[in-house]
DODRENSE-95832 format. One line per field, with one value per atom (N, C-alpha, C, CB): z, y, x; residue in three letters; atom name. Coordinates in nm, 3 decimals. Atoms other than C-alpha are relative to their C-alpha. Glycine has a CB too. Layout:
N
w <- Z,...
v <- Y,...
u <- X,...
res <- ALA,...
atom <- CA,...
END
This chain:
179
w <- -0.124,1.679,0.024,-0.003,-0.033,1.856,0.042,0.110,-0.039,1.901,0.139,-0.101,-0.130,2.238,-0.023,0.091,0.018,2.254,0.106,-0.140,-0.082,2.422,0.113,0.055,-0.101,2.646,0.000,-0.022,0.000,2.734,0.029,0.104,-0.018,2.696,-0.010,-0.108,0.003,2.775,0.033,0.099,-0.024,2.759,0.019,-0.116,-0.027,2.897,0.015,0.128,-0.021,2.865,0.083,-0.137,-0.089,3.151,0.087,0.087,-0.084,3.319,-0.011,0.145,0.022,3.164,0.028,0.083,-0.028,3.247,-0.104,0.145,0.085,3.019,0.077,-0.136,-0.064,3.159,-0.101,0.131,0.091,2.962,0.082,-0.124,-0.081,3.123,-0.072,0.130,0.057,3.044,0.110,-0.116,-0.089,3.219,-0.036,-0.009,0.023,3.232,-0.063,0.126,0.046,3.080,-0.147,0.022,0.137,2.770,-0.008,-0.039,0.016,2.642,-0.124,-0.006,0.114,2.411,-0.019,0.024,0.015,2.277,0.117,-0.007,-0.116,2.582,0.132,-0.005,-0.117,2.826,0.032,-0.022,-0.040,3.026,-0.012,0.148,0.022,2.909,0.100,-0.144,-0.093,3.137,0.059,-0.071,-0.065,3.387,0.029,0.127,-0.032,3.417,-0.113,0.124,0.115,3.068,0.012,-0.136,-0.004,3.053,-0.141,0.052,0.133,2.759,-0.019,-0.024,0.009,2.828,0.020,0.104,-0.006,2.768,0.000,-0.119,0.003,2.834,-0.099,0.143,0.104,2.536,0.003,-0.139,0.019,2.452,0.134,-0.092,-0.134,2.811,0.074,-0.010,-0.072,2.945,-0.065,0.134,0.069,2.691,-0.081,-0.090,0.081,2.500,0.068,-0.145,-0.050,2.613,-0.117,0.109,0.103,2.399,0.067,-0.104,-0.050,2.471,-0.117,0.093,0.111,2.260,0.037,-0.053,-0.010,2.207,-0.124,0.014,0.112,1.986,0.027,-0.127,-0.013,1.923,0.063,-0.139,-0.080,2.173,-0.080,0.119,0.077,1.946,-0.109,-0.063,0.103,1.671,0.061,-0.068,-0.066,1.913,0.041,0.121,-0.037,2.042,-0.123,0.064,0.124,1.683,-0.039,-0.114,0.037,1.619,0.093,-0.002,-0.094,1.935,-0.030,0.146,0.038,1.835,-0.124,-0.023,0.124,1.487,0.028,-0.105,-0.034,1.636,0.070,0.090,-0.070,1.865,-0.098,0.109,0.104,1.563,-0.076,-0.098,0.072,1.383,0.088,-0.042,-0.092,1.690,-0.002,0.143,0.001,1.696,-0.134,0.031,0.134,1.319,-0.025,-0.106,0.024,1.334,0.122,-0.038,-0.109,1.641,0.107,-0.056,-0.103,1.876,-0.043,0.116,0.050,1.654,-0.005,-0.140,-0.017,1.762,-0.123,0.121,0.115,1.473,-0.124,-0.031,0.118,1.206,0.013,-0.020,-0.024,1.362,-0.018,0.142,0.011,1.383,-0.146,0.081,0.142,1.020,-0.079,-0.060,0.071,0.895,0.036,0.032,-0.039,1.097,-0.069,0.153,0.064,0.962,-0.149,0.019,0.143,0.605,-0.019,-0.056,0.010,0.657,0.031,0.095,-0.045,0.836,-0.110,0.126,0.105,0.549,-0.128,-0.031,0.129,0.262,0.006,-0.057,-0.013,0.393,0.011,0.123,0.002,0.321,0.135,-0.103,-0.131,0.656,0.104,0.044,-0.101,0.869,-0.022,-0.002,0.033,0.689,0.070,-0.150,-0.062,0.852,0.153,-0.037,-0.145,1.206,0.049,0.044,-0.054,1.416,0.137,0.009,-0.124,1.679,-0.026,0.060,0.008,1.753,0.107,0.019,-0.096,1.935,0.039,-0.058,-0.043,2.143,0.035,0.123,-0.031,2.155,0.047,-0.125,-0.057,2.352,0.046,0.115,-0.057,2.442,0.081,-0.112,-0.078,2.656,-0.085,0.056,0.089,2.353,-0.079,-0.096,0.091,2.150,0.048,-0.137,-0.020,2.175,-0.131,0.122,0.129,1.869,0.012,-0.106,0.016,1.784,-0.138,0.018,0.127,1.513,-0.028,0.003,0.037,1.325,-0.125,-0.024,0.115,1.059,-0.131,0.018,0.125,0.806,-0.048,0.019,0.041,0.786,0.076,-0.145,-0.076,1.036,0.106,0.066,-0.110,1.262,0.046,-0.045,-0.045,1.466,0.129,0.020,-0.124,1.723,0.064,-0.024,-0.060,1.965,0.046,0.117,-0.052,2.061,0.152,-0.042,-0.144,2.412,0.073,0.058,-0.057,2.467,0.079,0.091,-0.058,2.550,-0.113,0.075,0.100,2.353,0.070,-0.071,-0.055,2.409,-0.113,0.081,0.097,2.223,0.074,-0.081,-0.058,2.282,0.025,0.129,-0.015,2.372,0.101,0.042,-0.098,2.672,-0.023,0.137,0.025,2.505,0.015,-0.138,-0.008,2.482,0.145,-0.084,-0.142,2.852,0.066,0.073,-0.060,2.951,-0.053,-0.029,0.058,2.711,0.058,-0.153,-0.058,2.840,0.142,0.000,-0.138,3.198,0.001,0.075,0.005,3.105,-0.038,-0.101,0.040,2.933,0.119,-0.118,-0.116,3.239,0.110,0.054,-0.104,3.479,-0.035,0.024,0.041,3.277,0.009,-0.145,-0.003,3.258,0.143,-0.084,-0.130,3.612,0.120,0.017,-0.111,3.819,-0.043,0.049,0.052,3.677,0.105,-0.060,-0.106,4.014,0.004,0.135,0.005,3.950,-0.093,-0.046,0.091,3.790,-0.119,0.072,0.116,3.450,0.043,-0.112,-0.046,3.625,0.076,0.090,-0.075,3.864,-0.094,0.105,0.098,3.570,-0.078,-0.096,0.074,3.376,0.086,-0.048,-0.090,3.675,0.021,0.136,-0.024,3.749,-0.126,0.052,0.127,3.382,-0.027,-0.116,0.021,3.360,0.099,0.011,-0.098,3.681,-0.038,0.141,0.046,3.548,-0.118,-0.039,0.115,3.221,0.048,-0.100,-0.051,3.416,0.069,0.096,-0.064,3.607,-0.101,0.089,0.104,3.276,-0.105,-0.067,0.113,3.012,0.049,-0.084,-0.045,3.055,-0.050,-0.048,0.053,2.856,0.064,-0.151,-0.069,3.098,0.148,-0.019,-0.143,3.448,0.078,0.023,-0.090,3.745,0.024,0.131,-0.012,3.711,-0.094,-0.033,0.083,3.588,-0.001,0.048,0.014,3.459,-0.057,-0.092,0.045,3.428,0.002,0.089,0.012,3.307,-0.020,-0.118,0.015,3.320,-0.050,0.132,0.034,3.176,0.058,-0.158,-0.062,3.378,-0.054,0.154
v <- -0.059,1.577,0.133,0.022,-0.122,1.848,0.109,-0.026,-0.115,2.196,0.047,0.115,-0.062,2.362,0.142,-0.004,-0.134,2.672,0.030,0.016,-0.049,2.858,0.086,-0.117,-0.096,3.156,0.120,0.043,-0.131,3.499,0.104,0.007,-0.111,3.815,0.128,-0.002,-0.127,4.164,0.114,0.000,-0.120,4.508,0.120,0.024,-0.120,4.835,0.119,-0.017,-0.128,5.192,0.084,0.072,-0.075,5.403,0.095,-0.095,-0.102,5.726,-0.001,-0.021,-0.006,5.724,-0.128,0.107,0.129,5.359,-0.101,-0.049,0.112,5.057,-0.128,0.000,0.130,4.709,-0.107,-0.012,0.112,4.386,-0.127,0.001,0.122,4.053,-0.118,0.021,0.125,3.692,-0.104,-0.049,0.115,3.377,-0.094,-0.074,0.089,3.086,-0.133,-0.024,0.131,2.803,-0.025,-0.018,0.049,2.612,-0.134,-0.014,0.125,2.336,-0.074,0.028,0.088,2.045,-0.077,-0.098,0.056,1.956,0.048,-0.155,-0.038,1.948,-0.034,-0.070,0.030,1.878,0.116,-0.129,-0.103,2.127,-0.058,0.050,0.045,2.085,0.064,0.031,-0.074,2.348,0.113,0.056,-0.100,2.593,0.132,-0.055,-0.124,2.857,0.049,-0.022,-0.052,2.961,0.152,-0.044,-0.147,3.316,0.054,0.041,-0.045,3.479,0.150,-0.039,-0.144,3.841,0.025,0.079,-0.031,3.979,0.151,-0.064,-0.138,4.309,0.005,0.052,-0.012,4.419,0.140,-0.029,-0.130,4.706,0.070,0.088,-0.052,4.754,0.054,0.110,-0.037,4.774,0.107,0.045,-0.105,5.029,-0.055,0.080,0.064,4.780,-0.130,-0.027,0.126,4.497,-0.078,0.024,0.086,4.202,-0.121,-0.046,0.117,3.931,-0.081,0.039,0.085,3.634,-0.098,-0.074,0.106,3.393,-0.086,0.056,0.092,3.088,-0.109,0.074,0.107,2.812,0.056,-0.064,-0.054,2.861,0.015,-0.088,-0.008,2.782,0.107,-0.136,-0.102,3.000,0.140,-0.020,-0.131,3.288,0.041,-0.002,-0.032,3.267,0.047,-0.123,-0.040,3.288,0.142,-0.098,-0.133,3.593,0.109,0.001,-0.101,3.773,0.027,-0.047,-0.021,3.716,0.086,-0.136,-0.080,3.854,0.145,-0.063,-0.135,4.151,0.077,-0.005,-0.066,4.228,0.039,-0.092,-0.034,4.217,0.125,-0.118,-0.117,4.465,0.125,-0.025,-0.114,4.690,0.056,-0.041,-0.043,4.701,0.062,-0.118,-0.050,4.755,0.139,-0.098,-0.127,5.051,0.093,-0.024,-0.094,5.226,0.007,0.134,0.003,5.120,0.055,0.075,-0.052,5.258,-0.114,0.066,0.109,5.034,-0.021,0.026,0.014,5.105,-0.051,0.134,0.043,5.065,-0.147,0.087,0.140,4.740,-0.093,-0.016,0.083,4.605,-0.016,0.061,0.005,4.692,-0.088,0.141,0.082,4.537,-0.148,0.049,0.140,4.219,-0.054,-0.012,0.045,4.197,-0.026,0.103,0.021,4.236,-0.131,0.117,0.125,3.960,-0.121,0.004,0.109,3.741,-0.043,0.040,0.030,3.764,-0.053,0.123,0.035,3.722,-0.112,0.121,0.102,3.486,-0.139,0.028,0.135,3.118,-0.070,-0.085,0.064,2.999,0.070,0.004,-0.074,3.274,-0.010,0.146,0.004,3.252,-0.116,-0.011,0.118,2.914,0.010,-0.123,-0.015,3.044,0.041,0.104,-0.023,3.043,0.065,-0.132,-0.076,3.315,0.142,-0.002,-0.144,3.675,0.067,0.031,-0.076,3.946,0.128,0.032,-0.135,4.249,0.061,0.005,-0.070,4.495,0.140,0.005,-0.130,4.818,0.075,-0.016,-0.091,5.114,0.103,0.069,-0.104,5.417,0.075,0.099,-0.079,5.582,-0.081,0.074,0.078,5.299,-0.142,-0.002,0.142,4.958,-0.052,-0.025,0.056,4.736,-0.149,0.027,0.144,4.394,-0.036,-0.039,0.043,4.211,-0.143,0.008,0.134,3.912,-0.048,-0.003,0.061,3.675,0.031,-0.146,-0.037,3.808,0.137,-0.002,-0.129,4.132,0.116,0.020,-0.106,4.324,0.058,-0.053,-0.072,4.586,0.097,0.074,-0.075,4.727,0.076,-0.092,-0.077,5.005,-0.026,0.155,0.038,4.885,0.121,-0.093,-0.101,5.090,0.006,-0.029,-0.022,5.233,-0.031,-0.084,0.030,5.161,-0.132,0.114,0.134,4.798,-0.100,-0.023,0.105,4.500,-0.135,0.018,0.135,4.133,-0.101,-0.019,0.108,3.816,-0.133,0.013,0.134,3.444,-0.050,-0.001,0.067,3.205,0.068,-0.142,-0.071,3.408,0.149,-0.027,-0.144,3.744,0.079,0.022,-0.076,3.845,0.016,-0.068,-0.012,3.773,0.108,-0.137,-0.097,3.972,0.141,-0.039,-0.132,4.256,0.060,-0.010,-0.049,4.285,0.051,-0.109,-0.041,4.300,0.128,-0.112,-0.118,4.555,0.125,-0.022,-0.114,4.782,0.048,-0.037,-0.037,4.774,0.062,-0.123,-0.056,4.835,0.140,-0.091,-0.131,5.124,0.105,-0.006,-0.093,5.283,0.026,-0.054,-0.013,5.217,0.003,-0.111,-0.002,5.194,0.071,-0.145,-0.070,5.461,0.027,0.129,-0.019,5.490,-0.114,0.011,0.112,5.152,0.034,-0.130,-0.015,5.138,-0.094,-0.030,0.090,4.976,-0.142,0.048,0.134,4.686,-0.067,0.009,0.059,4.632,-0.041,0.099,0.034,4.639,-0.126,0.117,0.118,4.385,-0.125,0.016,0.117,4.150,-0.044,0.033,0.034,4.167,-0.054,0.122,0.049,4.123,-0.144,0.090,0.137,3.812,-0.098,-0.005,0.089,3.668,-0.028,0.063,0.020,3.722,-0.097,0.135,0.092,3.551,-0.142,0.046,0.133,3.261,-0.068,0.010,0.057,3.214,-0.052,0.104,0.035,3.172,-0.094,0.126,0.072,3.033,-0.119,0.095,0.119,2.677,-0.003,-0.125,-0.006,2.766,0.111,0.018,-0.109,3.042,-0.036,0.136,0.028,3.001,0.127,-0.107,-0.113,3.225,0.024,-0.023,-0.023,3.203,0.115,-0.130,-0.119,3.557,0.053,0.109,-0.080,3.747,0.133,-0.070,-0.134,4.122,0.088,0.062,-0.094,4.372,0.140,-0.039,-0.137,4.750,0.094,0.051,-0.113,5.065,0.121,0.014,-0.121,5.380,0.123,-0.003
u <- -0.046,-4.547,-0.072,0.153,0.072,-4.745,0.096,-0.103,-0.082,-4.603,-0.038,-0.016,0.025,-4.567,-0.047,0.127,0.054,-4.784,-0.105,-0.060,0.111,-5.075,0.052,-0.082,-0.042,-5.042,-0.092,0.145,0.065,-5.170,0.106,-0.116,-0.093,-4.964,-0.082,0.116,0.072,-5.096,0.097,-0.119,-0.080,-4.936,-0.091,0.098,0.079,-5.069,0.094,-0.086,-0.066,-4.944,-0.095,0.037,0.088,-5.080,0.082,-0.084,-0.065,-4.969,0.153,-0.039,-0.145,-4.622,0.075,0.056,-0.063,-4.554,-0.049,-0.033,0.038,-4.554,0.027,0.079,-0.017,-4.606,-0.039,-0.085,0.026,-4.592,0.016,0.097,-0.005,-4.673,-0.058,-0.073,0.051,-4.747,-0.009,0.091,0.005,-4.846,0.115,-0.139,-0.113,-4.604,-0.033,0.068,0.041,-4.802,0.032,-0.147,-0.018,-4.697,-0.072,0.153,0.075,-4.921,0.044,-0.150,-0.025,-4.873,-0.131,0.126,0.134,-5.215,-0.085,0.003,0.080,-5.439,0.070,-0.136,-0.081,-5.154,0.093,0.081,-0.095,-4.951,0.140,-0.029,-0.137,-4.592,0.095,0.044,-0.086,-4.438,-0.084,0.129,0.084,-4.583,0.071,-0.054,-0.072,-4.311,0.090,0.084,-0.073,-4.204,0.007,-0.068,-0.016,-4.066,-0.024,0.144,0.043,-4.249,0.015,-0.142,-0.022,-4.156,0.149,-0.086,-0.144,-3.807,0.021,0.074,-0.045,-3.637,0.116,0.043,-0.101,-3.426,0.061,-0.060,-0.064,-3.191,0.023,-0.087,-0.031,-3.076,-0.122,0.103,0.120,-3.430,-0.084,0.037,0.076,-3.556,-0.116,0.092,0.103,-3.772,-0.042,0.051,0.054,-3.998,-0.059,-0.108,0.058,-4.105,-0.063,0.109,0.070,-4.358,-0.051,-0.116,0.041,-4.461,-0.108,0.118,0.099,-4.746,0.014,-0.144,-0.009,-4.750,0.100,0.036,-0.098,-4.503,0.128,0.030,-0.110,-4.220,0.129,0.025,-0.124,-3.926,-0.010,0.034,0.021,-4.073,0.009,-0.137,-0.002,-4.124,0.140,-0.091,-0.138,-3.767,0.078,0.070,-0.065,-3.645,-0.040,-0.035,0.049,-3.861,0.050,-0.151,-0.052,-3.751,0.147,-0.017,-0.141,-3.387,0.010,0.071,0.000,-3.460,-0.041,-0.095,0.044,-3.645,0.112,-0.124,-0.111,-3.351,0.109,0.057,-0.096,-3.118,-0.046,0.018,0.054,-3.347,0.009,-0.147,-0.012,-3.355,0.141,-0.039,-0.140,-2.977,0.038,0.093,-0.033,-2.955,-0.060,-0.050,0.067,-3.195,0.006,-0.144,-0.028,-3.056,-0.107,0.019,0.102,-3.334,-0.135,0.047,0.127,-3.613,-0.102,0.018,0.095,-3.901,-0.088,-0.088,0.090,-4.138,0.073,-0.066,-0.076,-3.872,0.041,0.125,-0.039,-3.744,-0.120,0.060,0.120,-4.101,-0.042,-0.114,0.038,-4.179,0.096,-0.004,-0.099,-3.856,-0.013,0.143,0.022,-3.919,-0.124,-0.014,0.124,-4.274,0.021,-0.111,-0.032,-4.143,0.074,0.084,-0.077,-3.887,-0.087,0.121,0.085,-4.139,-0.095,-0.078,0.097,-4.382,0.065,-0.080,-0.060,-4.135,0.104,0.065,-0.102,-3.866,-0.064,0.090,0.059,-3.944,0.006,0.069,-0.017,-3.810,-0.089,0.148,0.075,-3.965,-0.152,0.042,0.142,-4.302,-0.071,-0.018,0.060,-4.360,-0.009,0.080,0.001,-4.313,-0.139,0.105,0.134,-4.629,0.010,-0.078,-0.006,-4.619,-0.045,0.144,0.028,-4.711,0.083,-0.153,-0.079,-4.521,-0.072,0.139,0.030,-4.604,0.135,-0.102,-0.124,-4.314,-0.037,0.097,0.035,-4.306,0.124,-0.097,-0.099,-4.091,-0.078,0.090,0.067,-4.168,-0.104,0.104,0.086,-4.332,-0.103,0.085,0.083,-4.488,-0.022,0.062,0.027,-4.651,-0.058,-0.098,0.040,-4.700,-0.026,0.106,0.023,-4.840,0.051,-0.154,-0.059,-4.646,-0.046,0.157,0.045,-4.786,0.073,-0.152,-0.065,-4.659,-0.068,0.005,0.067,-4.908,0.044,-0.151,-0.052,-4.715,-0.062,-0.021,0.065,-4.926,0.094,-0.126,-0.064,-4.768,-0.107,0.136,0.116,-5.054,0.027,-0.117,0.001,-5.071,-0.136,0.026,0.128,-5.338,-0.082,0.022,0.090,-5.641,0.012,-0.145,0.007,-5.664,0.131,-0.110,-0.132,-5.292,-0.001,0.046,0.008,-5.375,0.018,-0.137,-0.022,-5.242,-0.008,0.138,0.007,-5.315,0.009,-0.131,-0.013,-5.219,-0.005,0.133,0.002,-5.252,-0.141,0.078,0.129,-5.529,-0.091,0.022,0.081,-5.647,-0.005,0.051,-0.015,-5.599,-0.129,0.054,0.125,-5.964,-0.047,-0.110,0.035,-6.019,0.087,0.019,-0.093,-5.709,-0.027,0.146,0.026,-5.789,-0.128,-0.010,0.125,-6.146,0.023,-0.108,-0.030,-6.020,0.083,0.073,-0.087,-5.752,-0.078,0.113,0.082,-6.005,-0.083,-0.092,0.081,-6.230,0.084,-0.074,-0.086,-5.943,0.049,0.120,-0.050,-5.804,-0.112,0.056,0.113,-6.151,-0.049,-0.114,0.065,-6.273,0.094,-0.096,-0.097,-5.955,0.128,0.033,-0.117,-5.721,0.108,-0.042,-0.098,-5.547,0.103,-0.070,-0.095,-5.380,0.116,-0.070,-0.113,-5.036,-0.020,0.135,0.005,-4.987,0.036,0.096,-0.040,-4.812,-0.114,0.125,0.112,-5.105,-0.112,-0.052,0.104,-5.347,0.035,-0.022,-0.044,-5.141,-0.013,0.146,0.008,-5.115,-0.146,0.065,0.140,-5.488,-0.067,-0.077,0.056,-5.581,0.041,0.045,-0.049,-5.365,-0.062,0.153,0.064,-5.509,-0.145,0.005,0.138,-5.862,-0.002,-0.065,-0.008,-5.767,0.030,0.108,-0.037,-5.610,-0.118,0.118,0.118,-5.935,-0.101,-0.067,0.098,-6.123,0.058,-0.052,-0.060,-5.883,0.083,0.088,-0.073,-5.756,0.145,-0.071,-0.136,-5.441,0.082,-0.003,-0.068,-5.339,0.011,-0.076,-0.014,-5.196,0.035,0.106,-0.026,-5.116,0.149,-0.069,-0.144,-4.734,0.037,0.083,-0.015,-4.677,0.142,-0.093,-0.121,-4.376,-0.046,0.108,0.038,-4.428,0.125,-0.112,-0.110,-4.168,-0.059,0.096,0.049,-4.207,0.109,-0.056,-0.085,-4.058,-0.070,0.024,0.059,-4.113,0.066,0.014
res <- MET,MET,MET,MET,GLN,GLN,GLN,GLN,LYS,LYS,LYS,LYS,ILE,ILE,ILE,ILE,HIS,HIS,HIS,HIS,ALA,ALA,ALA,ALA,THR,THR,THR,THR,THR,THR,THR,THR,VAL,VAL,VAL,VAL,VAL,VAL,VAL,VAL,GLY,GLY,GLY,GLY,ILE,ILE,ILE,ILE,MET,MET,MET,MET,HIS,HIS,HIS,HIS,ASN,ASN,ASN,ASN,GLY,GLY,GLY,GLY,GLU,GLU,GLU,GLU,ILE,ILE,ILE,ILE,ALA,ALA,ALA,ALA,LEU,LEU,LEU,LEU,GLY,GLY,GLY,GLY,ALA,ALA,ALA,ALA,ASP,ASP,ASP,ASP,GLY,GLY,GLY,GLY,GLN,GLN,GLN,GLN,ALA,ALA,ALA,ALA,THR,THR,THR,THR,MET,MET,MET,MET,GLY,GLY,GLY,GLY,ASN,ASN,ASN,ASN,THR,THR,THR,THR,ILE,ILE,ILE,ILE,ALA,ALA,ALA,ALA,LYS,LYS,LYS,LYS,SER,SER,SER,SER,ASN,ASN,ASN,ASN,VAL,VAL,VAL,VAL,ARG,ARG,ARG,ARG,LYS,LYS,LYS,LYS,VAL,VAL,VAL,VAL,ARG,ARG,ARG,ARG,SER,SER,SER,SER,LEU,LEU,LEU,LEU,LEU,LEU,LEU,LEU,ASN,ASN,ASN,ASN,GLY,GLY,GLY,GLY,LYS,LYS,LYS,LYS,VAL,VAL,VAL,VAL,LEU,LEU,LEU,LEU,ALA,ALA,ALA,ALA,GLY,GLY,GLY,GLY,PHE,PHE,PHE,PHE,ALA,ALA,ALA,ALA,GLY,GLY,GLY,GLY,SER,SER,SER,SER,THR,THR,THR,THR,ALA,ALA,ALA,ALA,ASP,ASP,ASP,ASP,ALA,ALA,ALA,ALA,PHE,PHE,PHE,PHE,THR,THR,THR,THR,LEU,LEU,LEU,LEU,ILE,ILE,ILE,ILE,GLU,GLU,GLU,GLU,ARG,ARG,ARG,ARG,PHE,PHE,PHE,PHE,GLU,GLU,GLU,GLU,GLU,GLU,GLU,GLU,LYS,LYS,LYS,LYS,LEU,LEU,LEU,LEU,ASN,ASN,ASN,ASN,ALA,ALA,ALA,ALA,TYR,TYR,TYR,TYR,GLY,GLY,GLY,GLY,GLY,GLY,GLY,GLY,ASN,ASN,ASN,ASN,LEU,LEU,LEU,LEU,LYS,LYS,LYS,LYS,ARG,ARG,ARG,ARG,ALA,ALA,ALA,ALA,ALA,ALA,ALA,ALA,ILE,ILE,ILE,ILE,GLU,GLU,GLU,GLU,LEU,LEU,LEU,LEU,ALA,ALA,ALA,ALA,LYS,LYS,LYS,LYS,ASP,ASP,ASP,ASP,TRP,TRP,TRP,TRP,ARG,ARG,ARG,ARG,THR,THR,THR,THR,ASP,ASP,ASP,ASP,ARG,ARG,ARG,ARG,TYR,TYR,TYR,TYR,LEU,LEU,LEU,LEU,ARG,ARG,ARG,ARG,LYS,LYS,LYS,LYS,LEU,LEU,LEU,LEU,GLU,GLU,GLU,GLU,ALA,ALA,ALA,ALA,MET,MET,MET,MET,LEU,LEU,LEU,LEU,ILE,ILE,ILE,ILE,VAL,VAL,VAL,VAL,ALA,ALA,ALA,ALA,SER,SER,SER,SER,LYS,LYS,LYS,LYS,GLU,GLU,GLU,GLU,ASP,ASP,ASP,ASP,MET,MET,MET,MET,LEU,LEU,LEU,LEU,VAL,VAL,VAL,VAL,ILE,ILE,ILE,ILE,SER,SER,SER,SER,GLY,GLY,GLY,GLY,THR,THR,THR,THR,GLY,GLY,GLY,GLY,ASP,ASP,ASP,ASP,VAL,VAL,VAL,VAL,LEU,LEU,LEU,LEU,GLU,GLU,GLU,GLU,PRO,PRO,PRO,PRO,ASP,ASP,ASP,ASP,GLN,GLN,GLN,GLN,GLN,GLN,GLN,GLN,ILE,ILE,ILE,ILE,ALA,ALA,ALA,ALA,ALA,ALA,ALA,ALA,ILE,ILE,ILE,ILE,GLY,GLY,GLY,GLY,SER,SER,SER,SER,GLY,GLY,GLY,GLY,SER,SER,SER,SER,MET,MET,MET,MET,PHE,PHE,PHE,PHE,ALA,ALA,ALA,ALA,GLN,GLN,GLN,GLN,SER,SER,SER,SER,ALA,ALA,ALA,ALA,ALA,ALA,ALA,ALA,ILE,ILE,ILE,ILE,ALA,ALA,ALA,ALA,LEU,LEU,LEU,LEU,LYS,LYS,LYS,LYS,LYS,LYS,LYS,LYS,HIS,HIS,HIS,HIS,ALA,ALA,ALA,ALA,PRO,PRO,PRO,PRO,GLN,GLN,GLN,GLN,LEU,LEU,LEU,LEU,THR,THR,THR,THR,ALA,ALA,ALA,ALA,GLU,GLU,GLU,GLU,GLU,GLU,GLU,GLU,MET,MET,MET,MET,VAL,VAL,VAL,VAL,ARG,ARG,ARG,ARG,GLU,GLU,GLU,GLU,SER,SER,SER,SER,LEU,LEU,LEU,LEU,HIS,HIS,HIS,HIS,ILE,ILE,ILE,ILE,ALA,ALA,ALA,ALA,ALA,ALA,ALA,ALA,ASP,ASP,ASP,ASP,ILE,ILE,ILE,ILE,CYS,CYS,CYS,CYS,ILE,ILE,ILE,ILE,TYR,TYR,TYR,TYR,THR,THR,THR,THR,ASN,ASN,ASN,ASN,HIS,HIS,HIS,HIS,ASN,ASN,ASN,ASN,LEU,LEU,LEU,LEU,VAL,VAL,VAL,VAL,VAL,VAL,VAL,VAL,GLU,GLU,GLU,GLU,THR,THR,THR,THR,ILE,ILE,ILE,ILE,ARG,ARG,ARG,ARG
atom <- N,CA,C,CB,N,CA,C,CB,N,CA,C,CB,N,CA,C,CB,N,CA,C,CB,N,CA,C,CB,N,CA,C,CB,N,CA,C,CB,N,CA,C,CB,N,CA,C,CB,N,CA,C,CB,N,CA,C,CB,N,CA,C,CB,N,CA,C,CB,N,CA,C,CB,N,CA,C,CB,N,CA,C,CB,N,CA,C,CB,N,CA,C,CB,N,CA,C,CB,N,CA,C,CB,N,CA,C,CB,N,CA,C,CB,N,CA,C,CB,N,CA,C,CB,N,CA,C,CB,N,CA,C,CB,N,CA,C,CB,N,CA,C,CB,N,CA,C,CB,N,CA,C,CB,N,CA,C,CB,N,CA,C,CB,N,CA,C,CB,N,CA,C,CB,N,CA,C,CB,N,CA,C,CB,N,CA,C,CB,N,CA,C,CB,N,CA,C,CB,N,CA,C,CB,N,CA,C,CB,N,CA,C,CB,N,CA,C,CB,N,CA,C,CB,N,CA,C,CB,N,CA,C,CB,N,CA,C,CB,N,CA,C,CB,N,CA,C,CB,N,CA,C,CB,N,CA,C,CB,N,CA,C,CB,N,CA,C,CB,N,CA,C,CB,N,CA,C,CB,N,CA,C,CB,N,CA,C,CB,N,CA,C,CB,N,CA,C,CB,N,CA,C,CB,N,CA,C,CB,N,CA,C,CB,N,CA,C,CB,N,CA,C,CB,N,CA,C,CB,N,CA,C,CB,N,CA,C,CB,N,CA,C,CB,N,CA,C,CB,N,CA,C,CB,N,CA,C,CB,N,CA,C,CB,N,CA,C,CB,N,CA,C,CB,N,CA,C,CB,N,CA,C,CB,N,CA,C,CB,N,CA,C,CB,N,CA,C,CB,N,CA,C,CB,N,CA,C,CB,N,CA,C,CB,N,CA,C,CB,N,CA,C,CB,N,CA,C,CB,N,CA,C,CB,N,CA,C,CB,N,CA,C,CB,N,CA,C,CB,N,CA,C,CB,N,CA,C,CB,N,CA,C,CB,N,CA,C,CB,N,CA,C,CB,N,CA,C,CB,N,CA,C,CB,N,CA,C,CB,N,CA,C,CB,N,CA,C,CB,N,CA,C,CB,N,CA,C,CB,N,CA,C,CB,N,CA,C,CB,N,CA,C,CB,N,CA,C,CB,N,CA,C,CB,N,CA,C,CB,N,CA,C,CB,N,CA,C,CB,N,CA,C,CB,N,CA,C,CB,N,CA,C,CB,N,CA,C,CB,N,CA,C,CB,N,CA,C,CB,N,CA,C,CB,N,CA,C,CB,N,CA,C,CB,N,CA,C,CB,N,CA,C,CB,N,CA,C,CB,N,CA,C,CB,N,CA,C,CB,N,CA,C,CB,N,CA,C,CB,N,CA,C,CB,N,CA,C,CB,N,CA,C,CB,N,CA,C,CB,N,CA,C,CB,N,CA,C,CB,N,CA,C,CB,N,CA,C,CB,N,CA,C,CB,N,CA,C,CB,N,CA,C,CB,N,CA,C,CB,N,CA,C,CB,N,CA,C,CB,N,CA,C,CB,N,CA,C,CB,N,CA,C,CB,N,CA,C,CB,N,CA,C,CB,N,CA,C,CB,N,CA,C,CB,N,CA,C,CB,N,CA,C,CB,N,CA,C,CB,N,CA,C,CB,N,CA,C,CB,N,CA,C,CB,N,CA,C,CB,N,CA,C,CB,N,CA,C,CB,N,CA,C,CB,N,CA,C,CB,N,CA,C,CB,N,CA,C,CB,N,CA,C,CB,N,CA,C,CB,N,CA,C,CB,N,CA,C,CB,N,CA,C,CB,N,CA,C,CB,N,CA,C,CB,N,CA,C,CB,N,CA,C,CB,N,CA,C,CB,N,CA,C,CB,N,CA,C,CB,N,CA,C,CB,N,CA,C,CB,N,CA,C,CB,N,CA,C,CB,N,CA,C,CB,N,CA,C,CB,N,CA,C,CB
END
């Protein structure tokens, strides 16, 4: 049985705003399984954003675990991310999950992987998923050459550019912001 996966998620911190967005496509092998999956969530009463790429069921499990860690550590994003990464790497059940997360608050943005990585992205731009390099390249160019745009506008345009190039990314976008 093939897993449902493939996506593009990009986050940008710019001028005091954080925006995190994703396309809506989920694929099963080389077939589109669903075109409007919501891969970005607002957590902790809108203070934290989380986006996922990878196997959908695995990602939902990880976002739930991350939210539990956020609550356990008083909303401390970095601590919650580190504790999730530790569990993800050492727990037999979690270790098999195939997904990645971008999590962000007003102050921080992190990429969390199942190998125990918790990374602060360069240039305040994070991207994961099959179209991530296309979206990240577009985001870097927009941030450098169009600083008058908002973080949300940059995320939307980056995702549209990725969708024009990557067959696993579509134009059905969900973008959440923290201002």
